[in-house]
Backbone as a ProteinNet text record, in pm:
[ID]
protein_1_A
[PRIMARY]
MLEDHAKLLATLEGVQEALQDEIEQSAMALGPGKRADELAGRGHTFTAQEKLAEVKREIGQRYGVYTKYVAAGLLTRAEANRRIAIMEAISDDYREQVQKEQLL
[TERTIARY]
-25358.8	-25385.2	-25386	-25399.3	-25411.7	-25314.7	-25132.2	-25006.7	-25005.6	-25076.8	-25068.7	-25135.2	-25260.3	-25335.5	-25221.3	-25208	-25068	-24994.8	-24918.8	-24800.9	-24870	-25008.3	-25055	-25055.9	-25125	-25167.7	-25071.5	-24902.1	-24757.7	-24740.7	-24773.9	-24713	-24814.5	-24908.6	-24980.3	-24996.1	-24975	-24892.4	-24774.3	-24670.6	-24601	-24583	-24680.9	-24709.6	-24835.5	-24870	-24956.3	-24852.7	-24740.8	-24642.6	-24581.3	-24482.4	-24438.5	-24546.2	-24619.4	-24748.8	-24740.5	-24747.9	-24769.4	-24609	-24579.3	-24416.1	-24377	-24460.3	-24363.6	-24541.7	-24593.9	-24727.2	-24678.3	-24611.7	-24569.3	-24447.9	-24353.5	-24217.9	-24261.5	-24394.5	-24453.1	-24461.2	-24591	-24595.4	-24510.4	-24437.3	-24283.4	-24226.9	-24229.4	-24189.4	-24246.2	-24379	-24406.5	-24423.4	-24343.5	-24284.8	-24427	-24416.6	-24444.2	-24566	-24720.8	-24826.7	-24896	-24792.7	-24753.8	-24861.6	-24969.6	-25000	-25039.8	-25059.3	-25050.1	-25169.7	-25269.5	-25311.6	-25338.3	-25261.9	-25208.8	-25124.8	-25098.2	-24957.1	-25048.6	-25134	-25175.2	-25341.6	-25356.8	-25464.9	-25495.6	-25392.3	-25429.8	-25284.9	-25280.8	-25188.7	-25048.8	-25036.6	-24905.2	-24886	-24841.2	-24832.1	-24665.4	-24655.7	-24573.3	-24476.6	-24355.1	-24291.3	-24299.3	-24250.6	-24291.7	-24124.9	-24016.7	-23921.4	-23954.6	-23992.7	-24101.7	-24206	-24271.4	-24377	-24265.7	-24185	-24106.1	-23998.1	-23987.5	-23902.3	-24013.8	-24149.4	-24186.4	-24281.4	-24293.5	-24321.4	-24203	-24092.5	-24000.9	-24013.3	-24075.9	-24027.8	-24113.3	-24196.5	-24342.5	-24255.7	-24256.2	-24253.1	-24094.3	-24048.4	-23986.7	-24055.7	-24140.2	-24216.1	-24294.1	-24304.9	-24437.3	-24370	-24207.5	-24155.1	-24139.1	-24168.2	-24138.4	-24278.4	-24352	-24436.5	-24523.3	-24521.9	-24569.1	-24502.4	-24360	-24311.5	-24402.4	-24394.8	-24460.5	-24631.3	-24694.1	-24829.3	-24802.4	-24725	-24735.4	-24711.1	-24636.5	-24551.7	-24699	-24719.8	-24905.3	-25014.7	-24980.6	-25116.4	-25219.3	-25206.9	-25289.7	-25286.7	-25180.4	-25192.4	-25071.1	-25126.3	-25066.4	-24956.4	-24845.9	-24720.8	-24798	-24885.5	-24917.4	-24986.9	-25034.3	-25106.1	-24990.4	-24935.2	-24819.4	-24694	-24657	-24621.6	-24707	-24788.8	-24878.9	-24930.5	-24902.5	-24895.9	-24775.2	-24695.9	-24574.3	-24521.9	-24568.8	-24560.2	-24650.3	-24727.5	-24818.5	-24748.9	-24666.5	-24635.5	-24528.2	-24400.5	-24305.2	-24382.3	-24433	-24543.5	-24526.3	-24603.6	-24605.5	-24503.7	-24360.7	-24265.5	-24182.5	-24210.5	-24168.3	-24234.9	-24361.2	-24441.9	-24328.1	-24309.7	-24286.8	-24141.1	-24097	-23893.4	-23876.9	-23974.9	-24002.6	-24043.5	-24172.5	-24193.6	-24081.6	-23994.7	-23823.4	-23808.8	-23731.7	-23680.2	-23684.5	-23824.4	-23846.7	-23864.7	-23901.1	-23898.2	-23747.5	-23659.3	-23506.3	-23470	-23531.4	-23524.2	-23598.5	-23622.9	-23670.1	-23600
-12447.7	-12443.5	-12264.3	-12226	-12064.9	-12030.7	-12105.6	-12081	-12079.6	-12151.7	-12179.7	-12063.2	-12014.2	-11904.9	-11736.7	-11766.9	-11652.9	-11611.1	-11741.4	-11793.3	-11685.7	-11715.7	-11745.2	-11594	-11512.6	-11351.4	-11331.9	-11342.8	-11251	-11288.8	-11413.9	-11402.3	-11312.9	-11300.3	-11304.8	-11124.5	-11050.2	-10942.8	-10896.8	-10957.1	-10925.7	-10967.7	-11042.6	-11027.8	-10927.9	-10855.7	-10745.5	-10585.9	-10671.5	-10521.4	-10527.1	-10651.8	-10699.5	-10580.5	-10607.9	-10624.7	-10484.8	-10409.7	-10255.9	-10159.1	-10254.6	-10161.3	-10191.6	-10323.7	-10328.9	-10186.6	-10180.5	-10063.2	-9980.1	-9911.9	-9795	-9774.5	-9861.7	-9878.6	-9840.2	-9933.8	-9887.3	-9790	-9708.6	-9591.5	-9436.4	-9524.1	-9432.1	-9423.9	-9533.6	-9573.5	-9497	-9452.9	-9441	-9243.1	-9148.3	-9042.5	-8969.3	-8849.1	-8796.6	-8720.1	-8732.1	-8700.7	-8814.9	-8900.4	-9024.4	-9094.5	-9105.3	-9259.3	-9351.8	-9512.2	-9559.9	-9569.7	-9528.4	-9530	-9389.5	-9301.5	-9183	-9276.1	-9340.1	-9398.6	-9506.6	-9590.9	-9709.3	-9677.7	-9714.1	-9687.9	-9565.6	-9436.9	-9328.7	-9220.4	-9338.9	-9343.6	-9359.5	-9399.3	-9505.5	-9593.4	-9661	-9774.4	-9846.9	-10038.5	-10008.6	-10135	-10100.6	-10234	-10315.4	-10485	-10547.3	-10620.5	-10502.6	-10566.2	-10439.7	-10373.8	-10301	-10365.4	-10479.4	-10562.4	-10716.1	-10747.9	-10856.7	-10764.7	-10704.5	-10630.9	-10668.3	-10590.9	-10605.8	-10695.5	-10865.6	-10949.4	-11008.2	-11012.2	-11023.2	-10979.6	-10825.8	-10829.3	-10871.2	-10904.2	-10912.9	-11094.4	-11137.2	-11254.6	-11285.2	-11170.1	-11216.7	-11147	-11070.7	-10999.9	-11120.8	-11220.3	-11332.7	-11420.7	-11451.2	-11524.7	-11537.2	-11363.9	-11327.2	-11368	-11307.7	-11281.3	-11461	-11495.2	-11615.7	-11695.2	-11699	-11803.7	-11733.1	-11680.4	-11583.5	-11656.7	-11590.6	-11676.4	-11854.8	-11859.2	-12039.4	-12014.7	-11979.3	-11954.9	-11984.5	-11872.1	-11851.3	-11973.4	-12016.7	-12086.9	-11996.1	-11893.7	-11843.9	-11888.6	-12029.8	-12060.5	-12164.9	-12222.6	-12433.2	-12369.5	-12443.6	-12469.2	-12483	-12580.7	-12555.9	-12478.2	-12418.5	-12290.8	-12213.4	-12140.9	-12091.7	-12067.1	-12240.9	-12250.6	-12263.1	-12303.1	-12285.5	-12163.1	-12018.4	-11877.2	-11799.6	-11898.6	-11820.6	-11904.3	-12021.9	-12104.4	-11983.6	-11941.7	-11860.3	-11753.9	-11678	-11562.2	-11610.2	-11697.3	-11752.6	-11760.5	-11844.5	-11881.8	-11710.6	-11619	-11524.4	-11415.5	-11490.4	-11447.4	-11510.1	-11620.6	-11682.4	-11567.9	-11594.8	-11522.6	-11384.3	-11349.2	-11189.1	-11165.6	-11260.5	-11297.8	-11339.5	-11444.1	-11507.6	-11312.7	-11232	-11101.2	-11029.1	-10997.9	-10925.7	-10979.7	-11074.4	-11149.7	-11164.1	-11157	-11136.7	-10988.4	-10877.6	-10780.9	-10691.7	-10760.8	-10763.5	-10766.6	-10873	-10925.6	-10849.1	-10722.1	-10689.2	-10540.6
-5741.3	-5792.5	-5849.9	-5693.2	-5718.7	-5741.4	-5695.8	-5737	-5917.3	-5944.4	-6072.2	-6201.4	-6147.2	-6193.4	-6170.3	-6039.2	-6019.7	-6119.8	-6158	-6261.1	-6416.2	-6425.6	-6558.1	-6570.5	-6496.8	-6485.7	-6487.6	-6398.3	-6450	-6579.1	-6642.8	-6761.3	-6894.3	-6861.8	-6947.2	-6979.2	-6823.4	-6819.6	-6858.5	-6860.8	-6926.9	-7058.3	-7147.7	-7314.5	-7311.1	-7239.6	-7266	-7231	-7175.4	-7174.9	-7277.9	-7341	-7469.1	-7553.9	-7595.3	-7734.8	-7718.3	-7601	-7618.4	-7624.7	-7583.6	-7644.8	-7824.1	-7859	-8002.4	-8068.4	-8012.3	-8067	-8058.6	-7971.9	-7930.4	-8023.9	-8019.9	-8152.5	-8229.7	-8373.2	-8464	-8475.5	-8393.5	-8394.5	-8396.5	-8297.7	-8348.3	-8476.6	-8544.6	-8707.9	-8767.7	-8791.8	-8862.1	-8874.9	-8748.5	-8727	-8660.4	-8644.8	-8587.8	-8700.7	-8658.7	-8727.9	-8852.4	-8857.9	-8974.3	-8930	-9014.3	-8965.5	-9122.3	-9065.8	-9185.7	-9328.3	-9250	-9380.5	-9467.7	-9414.1	-9499.8	-9585.1	-9576.2	-9694.5	-9831.1	-9746.6	-9755	-9857.3	-9962.8	-10045.5	-10085.2	-10067.8	-10117.1	-10219	-10346.7	-10442.9	-10463.9	-10315.8	-10307	-10316.7	-10453.6	-10429.1	-10428.6	-10310.1	-10281.9	-10373.8	-10393.2	-10440	-10345.7	-10466.4	-10428.5	-10320.1	-10356.5	-10223.1	-10112.8	-10107.9	-9988.8	-9898	-9994	-9981.1	-9878.7	-9941.3	-9908.2	-9801	-9741.2	-9630.9	-9514.4	-9553.9	-9422.5	-9382	-9528	-9440.8	-9348.8	-9416.4	-9342.6	-9181.8	-9172.9	-9061.4	-8949.6	-8989.8	-8979.8	-8901.4	-8944.2	-8915.6	-8842.1	-8807.1	-8688	-8575.5	-8610	-8526.6	-8453.8	-8571.1	-8448.8	-8411.9	-8467.5	-8361.9	-8209.9	-8233.3	-8107.6	-7966.3	-8075	-7996.4	-7983.8	-8064.1	-8066.7	-7972.4	-7969	-7816.6	-7704.6	-7702.3	-7591.6	-7551.8	-7652.7	-7630.7	-7623.4	-7693.4	-7676.9	-7518.8	-7463	-7319.4	-7223.5	-7283.7	-7200.7	-7212	-7313.3	-7298	-7369.5	-7437.9	-7551.4	-7709.6	-7762.4	-7863.8	-7851.5	-7950.9	-7957	-8028.5	-7981.2	-8086.4	-8209.9	-8283.7	-8421.9	-8476.9	-8378.6	-8466.3	-8511.3	-8402.8	-8450.2	-8561.2	-8512.1	-8653.2	-8794.5	-8774.8	-8921.5	-8962.1	-8905.6	-8924.5	-8994.5	-8914.7	-8951.2	-9102.4	-9072.9	-9235.2	-9375.3	-9341.7	-9405.3	-9481	-9356.2	-9315.8	-9447.5	-9396.9	-9510.6	-9665.8	-9663.9	-9814.7	-9875.7	-9866	-9885.4	-9894.5	-9852.3	-9831.5	-9981.1	-9946.3	-10128.9	-10196.2	-10259.5	-10358.7	-10378.4	-10271.2	-10282.9	-10362.4	-10282.9	-10341.5	-10453.2	-10500.4	-10674.2	-10761.6	-10700	-10787.7	-10801.5	-10633	-10625.4	-10796.6	-10786.8	-10903.5	-10980.9	-11089.3	-11171.8	-11222.8	-11126.2	-11173.7	-11196.8	-11113.8	-11113.4	-11262.3	-11376	-11481.9	-11553.8	-11554	-11648.3	-11729
[MASK]
++++++++++++++++++++++++++++++++++++++++++++++++++++++++++++++++++++++++++++++++++++++++++++++++++++++++

């Protein structure tokens, strides 16, 4: 029993470290001194193509993170699949919007 708890703790620490790395990489991608809220909601509009690209990136991130969550017992495979399916549906919506905009 104690060995199982130690394994779970080690797994959770690994997940936490991976998430922290992802947060730091995202912050670095914004550039020095820039924050996401400087763009969003302040006169900057995002194209359907930009939104689609971001959704696709998020889907990829979720596959990686959710695999770790499921392995650590923090999320069921069914819930992980449901959340990814929602993002894929959003991706499909934006893909259709991009195609319509290209026809204009």
